[in-house]
C-alpha positions as CSV (number, residue, x, y, z in Angstrom):
1,X,24.2,0.6,-23.3
2,X,22.6,3.5,-21.3
3,X,24.8,3.4,-18.2
4,X,24.7,5.5,-15.0
5,X,28.2,6.4,-13.6
6,X,27.5,4.5,-10.4
7,X,24.6,2.2,-10.5
8,X,24.7,0.1,-13.7
9,X,22.9,-0.5,-16.9
10,X,19.4,0.8,-17.7
11,X,17.0,-0.3,-20.4
12,X,13.5,0.7,-21.5
13,X,11.1,-2.2,-21.3
14,X,7.8,-2.0,-23.3
15,X,5.2,-4.7,-22.8
16,X,2.6,-4.7,-25.6
17,X,-0.6,-6.4,-26.5
18,X,-2.5,-5.4,-29.6
19,X,-1.1,-1.9,-29.7
20,X,0.1,-2.1,-33.3
21,X,-1.4,1.4,-34.1
22,X,0.8,3.2,-31.6
23,X,3.7,0.8,-31.0
24,X,5.8,2.0,-33.9
25,X,5.8,5.6,-32.8
26,X,6.5,4.7,-29.2
27,X,9.6,2.7,-30.3
28,X,10.8,5.5,-32.5
29,X,10.4,8.0,-29.6
30,X,12.2,5.7,-27.1
31,X,15.0,4.9,-29.5
32,X,15.6,8.6,-30.0
33,X,16.6,8.8,-26.3
34,X,18.4,5.4,-25.8
35,X,19.5,2.4,-27.8
36,X,18.6,0.1,-24.9
37,X,15.0,-0.8,-25.7
38,X,13.4,-4.2,-25.1
39,X,9.9,-5.3,-26.1
40,X,7.7,-8.0,-24.6
41,X,5.0,-9.2,-27.1
42,X,2.3,-10.6,-24.8
43,X,0.6,-12.8,-27.4
44,X,-0.6,-10.0,-29.7
45,X,-3.1,-11.0,-32.3
46,X,-3.0,-7.9,-34.5
47,X,-0.1,-6.9,-36.8
48,X,2.3,-6.2,-33.9
49,X,4.8,-8.7,-35.4
50,X,4.9,-6.7,-38.6
51,X,5.6,-3.5,-36.7
52,X,8.4,-5.1,-34.7
53,X,10.0,-6.3,-37.9
54,X,10.7,-2.6,-38.7
55,X,13.0,-2.4,-35.7
56,X,15.5,-5.2,-36.0
57,X,17.8,-3.5,-33.5
58,X,15.2,-4.0,-30.7
59,X,15.3,-7.4,-28.9
60,X,11.9,-8.9,-28.6
61,X,10.5,-11.5,-26.2
62,X,7.4,-13.1,-27.8
63,X,5.0,-15.8,-26.6
64,X,1.4,-17.0,-27.0
65,X,-1.3,-16.9,-25.8
66,X,-1.8,-13.5,-24.1
67,X,-1.1,-13.8,-20.4
68,X,-1.7,-10.3,-19.0
69,X,0.4,-7.3,-18.1
70,X,1.7,-8.9,-14.9
71,X,3.2,-11.9,-16.7
72,X,4.6,-9.6,-19.4
73,X,6.4,-7.5,-16.9
74,X,7.7,-10.4,-14.8
75,X,9.0,-12.1,-17.9
76,X,10.4,-8.8,-19.2
77,X,12.3,-8.3,-16.0
78,X,13.9,-11.7,-16.4
79,X,14.6,-11.0,-20.1
80,X,16.4,-7.7,-19.1
81,X,18.4,-9.4,-16.3
82,X,19.6,-12.1,-18.7
83,X,20.8,-9.3,-21.1
84,X,22.9,-7.7,-18.4
85,X,20.6,-4.9,-17.3
86,X,20.4,-3.7,-13.7
87,X,17.4,-1.4,-14.1
88,X,14.3,-1.3,-16.3
89,X,12.2,1.7,-17.1
90,X,8.7,0.5,-18.1
91,X,6.7,2.4,-20.7
92,X,3.2,1.6,-22.0
93,X,2.8,0.9,-25.7
94,X,-0.3,2.9,-26.1
95,X,1.5,6.2,-26.5
96,X,0.5,7.9,-23.3
97,X,4.0,8.2,-21.9
98,X,6.6,10.8,-23.2
99,X,10.0,9.2,-24.0
100,X,11.6,12.5,-23.1
101,X,10.8,11.7,-19.4
102,X,13.3,8.8,-19.6
103,X,16.0,11.4,-18.8
104,X,14.0,12.3,-15.6
105,X,14.2,8.8,-14.3
106,X,17.9,8.5,-15.2
107,X,18.7,11.8,-13.4
108,X,16.8,10.7,-10.3
109,X,18.7,7.4,-10.2
110,X,22.0,9.2,-10.5
111,X,21.2,11.8,-7.8
112,X,19.2,9.7,-5.3
113,X,20.3,6.2,-5.8
114,X,18.6,2.9,-6.3
115,X,14.8,2.7,-5.7
116,X,11.6,2.0,-7.4
117,X,10.7,5.3,-9.1
118,X,7.1,5.9,-10.2
119,X,6.2,8.5,-12.7
120,X,3.7,10.8,-11.0
121,X,1.1,12.1,-13.5
122,X,-0.8,15.4,-13.3
123,X,-4.2,13.9,-12.3
124,X,-5.9,17.3,-12.7
125,X,-5.2,17.8,-16.3
126,X,-8.1,18.5,-18.6
127,X,-8.3,15.2,-20.6
128,X,-7.6,12.9,-17.6
129,X,-10.5,10.3,-17.5
130,X,-12.5,10.7,-14.3
131,X,-12.5,7.0,-13.6
132,X,-8.6,7.1,-13.6
133,X,-8.6,9.9,-11.0
134,X,-10.9,7.9,-8.7
135,X,-9.1,4.7,-9.2
136,X,-5.8,6.3,-8.4
137,X,-7.1,7.9,-5.2
138,X,-8.5,4.5,-4.2
139,X,-5.2,2.8,-4.9
140,X,-3.2,5.5,-3.1
141,X,-5.3,5.1,0.1
142,X,-4.9,1.3,0.3
143,X,-1.2,1.6,-0.5
144,X,-0.9,3.9,2.5
145,X,-2.8,1.5,4.7
146,X,-0.6,-1.5,3.6
147,X,2.7,0.2,3.8
148,X,2.4,3.5,5.7
149,X,3.8,5.4,2.6
150,X,2.0,8.3,1.0
151,X,2.4,9.0,-2.7
152,X,0.7,11.0,-5.4
153,X,0.3,8.2,-8.0
154,X,0.5,4.4,-7.4
155,X,-1.1,3.4,-10.7
156,X,1.3,4.9,-13.2
157,X,2.9,2.3,-15.4
158,X,5.8,4.6,-16.2
159,X,8.4,3.3,-13.6
160,X,12.0,2.5,-13.0
161,X,12.6,-0.9,-11.3
162,X,15.8,-2.1,-9.7
163,X,15.9,-5.5,-11.3
164,X,18.2,-7.3,-8.8
165,X,16.5,-5.9,-5.7
166,X,13.1,-7.3,-6.8
167,X,14.5,-10.3,-8.6
168,X,14.4,-12.8,-5.7
169,X,10.7,-12.0,-4.8
170,X,8.2,-14.6,-5.9
171,X,5.2,-12.7,-7.3
172,X,1.8,-14.2,-7.7
173,X,-0.3,-11.7,-9.7
174,X,-0.6,-12.0,-13.5
175,X,-2.7,-9.1,-14.6
176,X,-2.9,-5.3,-13.9
177,X,-2.9,-5.9,-10.2
178,X,0.8,-7.0,-10.4
179,X,1.7,-3.3,-10.4
180,X,0.2,-3.0,-6.9
181,X,1.7,-6.2,-5.6
182,X,5.2,-5.3,-6.7
183,X,5.0,-1.9,-4.9
184,X,3.6,-3.2,-1.7
185,X,5.8,-6.2,-1.3
186,X,8.9,-4.3,-2.3
187,X,8.1,-1.7,0.4
188,X,7.7,-4.5,2.9
189,X,11.2,-5.7,1.9
190,X,12.6,-2.3,2.6
191,X,13.1,-1.3,-1.0
192,X,12.8,2.5,-1.2
193,X,9.9,3.9,-3.3
194,X,9.8,7.4,-4.6
195,X,8.1,9.5,-7.3
196,X,9.2,11.7,-10.2
197,X,6.9,14.1,-12.1
198,X,6.2,13.0,-15.7
199,X,3.9,14.1,-18.5
200,X,1.1,12.0,-19.8
201,X,-1.1,12.1,-22.9
202,X,-4.7,10.8,-23.0
203,X,-6.2,10.8,-26.5
204,X,-9.9,11.6,-26.9
205,X,-12.3,8.9,-25.6
206,X,-13.1,7.6,-29.1
207,X,-9.4,7.0,-29.8
208,X,-8.4,5.3,-26.6
209,X,-7.4,1.6,-26.6
210,X,-7.6,0.0,-23.2
211,X,-7.4,-3.7,-22.2
212,X,-8.5,-3.0,-18.7
213,X,-11.7,-4.9,-17.9
214,X,-13.4,-2.8,-15.2
215,X,-15.4,-5.5,-13.4
216,X,-12.9,-8.4,-13.6
217,X,-9.8,-6.4,-13.0
218,X,-11.2,-4.2,-10.3
219,X,-12.5,-7.3,-8.6
220,X,-9.0,-8.9,-8.8
221,X,-7.5,-5.7,-7.4
222,X,-10.0,-5.7,-4.5
223,X,-9.2,-9.3,-3.6
224,X,-5.5,-8.5,-3.7
225,X,-5.9,-5.5,-1.4
226,X,-7.9,-7.6,1.0
227,X,-5.1,-10.1,1.2
228,X,-2.4,-7.5,1.5
229,X,-4.2,-5.5,4.2
230,X,-4.7,-8.8,6.2
231,X,-1.0,-9.6,5.9
232,X,0.0,-6.0,6.7
233,X,-2.0,-5.9,10.0
234,X,-1.4,-9.5,11.0
235,X,2.4,-9.5,10.5
236,X,4.1,-6.5,8.7
237,X,2.9,-3.6,10.8
238,X,3.5,-5.4,14.1
239,X,6.9,-6.6,12.9
240,X,7.9,-3.1,11.8
241,X,6.6,-1.5,15.1
242,X,8.6,-4.0,17.2
243,X,11.7,-3.4,15.1
244,X,11.4,0.3,15.5
245,X,10.6,0.2,19.2
246,X,13.7,-1.8,19.9
247,X,16.0,0.1,17.5
248,X,18.4,2.6,19.0
249,X,16.5,5.6,20.0
250,X,13.3,4.2,18.6
251,X,11.2,4.5,21.8
252,X,12.4,8.0,22.5
253,X,11.6,9.0,18.9
254,X,8.1,7.5,19.2
255,X,7.4,9.6,22.3
256,X,8.9,12.8,20.9
257,X,7.2,12.6,17.5
258,X,3.8,11.3,18.5
259,X,3.1,11.8,22.2
260,X,5.1,15.0,23.0
261,X,4.9,16.6,19.5
262,X,4.2,20.3,20.4
263,X,2.7,21.0,17.0
264,X,-0.3,18.7,17.6
265,X,-3.0,19.8,20.1
266,X,-3.4,17.8,23.3
267,X,-7.1,17.2,22.7
268,X,-6.3,15.4,19.4
269,X,-3.7,13.2,21.1
270,X,-6.1,12.4,23.9
271,X,-8.9,11.6,21.5
272,X,-6.5,9.3,19.5
273,X,-5.5,7.4,22.7
274,X,-9.2,7.1,23.8
275,X,-10.3,6.0,20.4
276,X,-7.5,3.4,20.2
277,X,-8.5,1.9,23.6
278,X,-12.1,1.8,22.4
279,X,-11.2,0.0,19.2
280,X,-9.0,-2.4,21.1
281,X,-11.9,-3.6,23.2
282,X,-14.9,-3.6,20.8
283,X,-15.7,-7.3,19.9
284,X,-14.4,-7.5,16.4
285,X,-11.4,-9.6,17.2
286,X,-8.9,-9.9,14.3
287,X,-10.1,-6.7,12.7
288,X,-9.6,-4.2,15.5
289,X,-6.3,-2.7,14.4
290,X,-7.3,-2.5,10.7
291,X,-10.6,-0.9,11.5
292,X,-8.9,1.5,14.0
293,X,-6.3,2.7,11.5
294,X,-8.8,3.2,8.7
295,X,-11.2,5.1,10.9
296,X,-8.3,7.1,12.4
297,X,-7.4,8.3,8.9
298,X,-11.0,9.2,8.2
299,X,-11.3,11.1,11.5
300,X,-7.9,12.7,11.1
301,X,-6.6,11.4,14.4
302,X,-3.0,10.5,15.3
303,X,-2.8,7.1,13.7
304,X,0.4,6.0,15.6
305,X,-1.3,6.8,18.9
306,X,-4.5,5.0,17.9
307,X,-2.5,1.9,16.8
308,X,-0.5,1.9,20.1
309,X,-3.5,2.3,22.3
310,X,-5.5,-0.4,20.4
311,X,-2.8,-2.9,21.6
312,X,-4.7,-3.0,24.9
313,X,-6.1,-6.2,23.5
314,X,-2.7,-8.0,23.6
315,X,-3.1,-11.8,24.6
316,X,-2.4,-11.4,28.3
317,X,-5.2,-8.7,28.6
318,X,-7.8,-10.7,26.7
319,X,-9.1,-12.7,29.7
320,X,-9.4,-9.5,31.7
321,X,-11.3,-7.7,28.9
322,X,-13.6,-10.6,28.4
323,X,-14.3,-10.9,32.2
324,X,-14.9,-7.1,32.5
325,X,-17.2,-7.2,29.4
326,X,-19.4,-9.9,31.1
327,X,-19.5,-7.8,34.3
328,X,-20.6,-4.7,32.3
329,X,-23.2,-6.7,30.5
330,X,-24.9,-7.8,33.7
331,X,-27.1,-4.6,33.5
332,X,-28.6,-5.7,30.2
333,X,-29.7,-9.2,31.1
334,X,-32.1,-10.8,33.6
335,X,-29.9,-13.8,34.3
336,X,-26.2,-13.1,34.9
337,X,-23.8,-15.5,33.0
338,X,-20.5,-14.2,34.3
339,X,-20.1,-17.5,36.3
340,X,-19.4,-19.4,33.1
341,X,-16.0,-17.9,32.8
342,X,-14.9,-19.9,35.9
343,X,-16.9,-23.0,35.2
344,X,-15.3,-26.3,34.5
345,X,-17.9,-26.7,31.8
346,X,-16.8,-23.5,29.9
347,X,-17.1,-24.1,26.2
348,X,-17.6,-22.3,23.0
349,X,-21.3,-23.4,23.1
350,X,-21.8,-21.9,26.5
351,X,-20.2,-18.6,25.4
352,X,-22.4,-18.5,22.4
353,X,-25.5,-18.9,24.5
354,X,-24.6,-15.8,26.5
355,X,-23.2,-13.8,23.6
356,X,-25.7,-10.9,24.1
357,X,-24.3,-10.2,27.6
358,X,-20.8,-10.3,26.3
359,X,-21.4,-8.0,23.3
360,X,-23.4,-5.4,25.1
361,X,-20.9,-5.4,28.0
362,X,-18.0,-5.2,25.6
363,X,-19.4,-2.2,23.9
364,X,-20.1,-0.5,27.2
365,X,-16.6,-1.3,28.5
366,X,-15.1,0.0,25.3
367,X,-17.0,3.3,25.6
368,X,-16.1,3.7,29.3
369,X,-12.5,2.7,29.0
370,X,-12.0,4.9,25.9
371,X,-13.5,7.9,27.7
372,X,-11.4,7.4,30.8
373,X,-8.2,6.9,28.7
374,X,-9.0,10.1,26.7
375,X,-9.7,12.2,29.8
376,X,-6.7,10.9,31.7
377,X,-4.4,11.5,28.7
378,X,-5.7,15.0,28.2
379,X,-5.1,15.9,31.9
380,X,-1.6,14.4,31.9
381,X,-0.7,16.1,28.6
382,X,-2.0,19.5,29.9
383,X,0.1,19.1,33.0
384,X,3.1,18.2,31.0
385,X,2.6,21.1,28.7
386,X,2.3,23.6,31.6
387,X,5.5,22.2,33.2
388,X,7.4,22.5,29.9
389,X,6.2,26.1,29.4
390,X,7.2,27.0,32.9
391,X,10.6,25.4,32.4
């Protein structure tokens, strides 16, 4: 077996569905670099079975009907664990991956230790399909929003997985979107994710075989990202922030790297704080932090400061914000409804009847509070910087 000196046994796992035209050469290339090759036949209906018969030394897991790449990988991981492997390098059966890069993954594992390693492709090469480049940038962005990790390629199927680290996770996705789910949920568990440079071959358009269904699969990926983003902002990011804040030296590190970072201009920090306060008050409860971080990335603000400042809407502050919003909204209505906040008859219905006063007042309060927070922050940061220079 292909074995690293420290970390265990590694196999190459090749899921395949109707890739009979290329599968044989892919297997020959892989076997020229390692004898530890496994194949998952995901309900192929072409002559894949005849191709596999030419490689009796390769263990094969076959089933019908076709279930999708996600199921093929999940079953392949279990198949590999049952055969005593600790890591699996996944290769596509369409011939786009170079078996010579197996050594790149092995070397990375030996030098840097266990992690999920993703083969980063050169997305600028001449024959790279344009839709792949766009889809990868789209995927990279949402992966960053969901995990806080930046990477060059989150869609490459050429990867090394630590089988035991991900083995106790219950996955739900069955198609192409599984490769997003496994990355995001592994990152949430604290499994390290890194990238290695790999080569990739894309044949001319008329020779390409793809089972990716643009509308269906892109829709499934969009639904998955919606769910993951919701979980990330409702639970994962607050959990990680609290853990970091209460870790040894965490609060000091937060101040040093984000608030007192001398390499970032004071006006950007002040704008980030003001924008965070603004987003924490605007009446889009439940989506404030998500919207704040996405817009902060677009506006190139300090995302950490935006996220911290947006926490002005923590539960104890909500009654104060609502009351001040109604006060601010008095200038937009002929009949003041602020009294309903202190009425014994306060209800959702009474709030809905006076929603115009609340929304206009909330937006006004958000603008005023954000401007005051930005100006105050800028003054304090300027004073602090002068004192530091004088010292």
